[in-house]
Phi, psi and omega in degrees: 000111178259153179274193182294152176274129180262122183225092180245125178244161179231135187207145174290140180298338182281348176282147183298133176294140176228157184303323184288357174297335183069227182278114186264122184233121174279127184245022176267148179289324184246143179299135184292138181298135174080004181253123177278138181303322182288339179269348186285338180052047181274146169262332181200152174234122181243075183294332183285348179272350177290162176302151176302157179303314179299321180292317178299318178294319178299314182294326178298324179279329186243051187302338180282357184257052184302312183299318179293319177299312181303313181296318180293321179292320176299323176296318177298317179298321179294329179284337175296164166298167178310158180317141184314125183304323181298322179292315178297313181297319180297317182292341177278345183252331184204168177299137174242129177249118177274125184252139181216165181252348184305150180285324183281116183282344184255333183235084176208167185296331180295327177297314180296314180298318179299317178293320179295318179295315179299316179296317179299318180290323178296318178297317179296322180294317179298316179297318178299314181294321178298320179296320180293329184269353181292147178297154179302144177266017183294140178277128180299141184233000000 
């Protein structure tokens, strides 16, 4: 018995939308420059899941501090309620593509968010599978 397949992708908003993107979610706090809303082909925009303005500004000045940024952003995510349930539920049913505007494809908040979402879903899947394999709680009669 396998659990849901977790399929989370990360992509720049400036790349052309394609059908295999699945559910497209913009995870930037500010609307990306030069992108028309009608051309973005978004299913959802979650600005509140982006790093706080102070953290984003700090990282822009201290771009060499990737590990510190990642840790601080994960702390912010942890202070959030759990990752938005709609996003988690959607990612358990279909591919979710997290969209961002940053130039750096390897060191940006969407990378951190994607890993956190994948880990969260993997933990939920493991918990679900453990529950399925647990002995019945039936009371002997």
